[in-house]
N, C-alpha and C positions, 0 to 999 in steps of 0.2 A: 411330564407331558410338554415337550418344548414347542409344538406347533400342530395345527390341523393339517393333516396330510392331503385329504381329498374332500371336495364338495361335489355332490351329485347334481347334474343338470340333466333333466329329462328332455329328450329330443325326439323328433319324428323319424330321423334317418341318420345313421352313423356317418355315412360318407358325405352328405351335405353339411352336417355339423363339422366334420373334420375339415372340409374345404374352407368353411368360414373361419374357424378358429386358427387354423394353420396358415391360411392364405390372407384373409382380410385383417386379422388381428396379429398375425406373425408369431403365434404360439408354436411350440415344438410338440411333436408327437412323442410321448414318453412310452406308451404301450398300446398295442392293438392286438389283442389275443382272442381268437375264436374260442368260445366256451363250450362248443360242441352241441349246444341246444338251440342254435339259431341266434344266440346273443353273443355279444363281444364285450370284452373289458377294454374300454378305450379311454386313455388318460392323456390329456394335454395340459400344458402349463406355459406361462410366459417364458420365452426363450432366455436361456442363460441363467435361470434361477433354480434353486433347489427347493423353492417354496411350495405353497399349496397348489395342487393340481385340480383340474376339473375332470370328474368321471362322467363321460358322455354316455348316458344310459337311454337306450331306445324305449319309448313307451310300450308297455306290454298289454295294456287294455284301454278301454274307453275313458276310464277315470284318469289314468295317467296321461293319456293323449290330451284330455281337456286341460290339464295343468301346464302343458308345454307353452312357454312364453308368458305365463302368468304365475310363476312359482313364488313370487314375492308380492302378489296382489297389486301390481302396477307401480310399486315403489322401486327406487334404485336398490338393487340387491347385491350388486357386485361392484368392486372398486379396483380399478386397474391403475396402479401407480406408474409414473413415468419420470425419467430424469430429463426429458426434452419434450415438453408438451407440444410446442409448435411443430416440430418435425414429426412426431407421432400422429398428431391431429391431421396434418397434411397427408401423410402416408395412408392413414386409415380412410380419409375422405376420398382419396384417389382410388382406393381399393373398393369403394362402394359402401362403406359403413355409413349408416344413416344417423347423423347427429340430430338431436331434437332441439338444440339451442346453439347459439353462438358461444364461443369460449367466454368464460367469465373469469375475472381476476378478483378473488376473495382474500380476506386476511389469512385464510388457511392454505391458499394456493390457487393455481390455475386449474379450471375444471370445465368440462362440458359433458352433458349427458348424451349417451348414444344407446341405440338398441342393437341387440344381436339379431341374427336372422329370424328368430322366432318372436321377437318383441320384448324379451327380457331387458330391463334397463340397467345400464352400467354407467359409472362415472369414469371418465379418463381424467386422472388427477395428478398434477405435479405439486406435491406439498411445498409450502413456503419454506 
């Protein structure tokens, strides 16, 4: 088992999630297939990688809807690595991404916490 292929992220709406992940974060759309039952199989991932993708899954009921934006209990749950922290931070800020802190330079790298459109916390991280 060489890697994790997908991680599910529960969202309120496919199209608004696609707009955020492909627009503000610059991810690529890998697949958007209508499943015939009102749901879609929507996969995005960081552009130019063959790595782990996000399966954007629309909440099906009240319990799932309540978990949108809080899937990791308020902790940083996702880590987006970059090779050019300053450029990506500037691009994402200009695209309206909400950073919760100023960039920090730690022994392990440059990092800043941001929220996706639902409030899930992410690290933008350039490893040292």
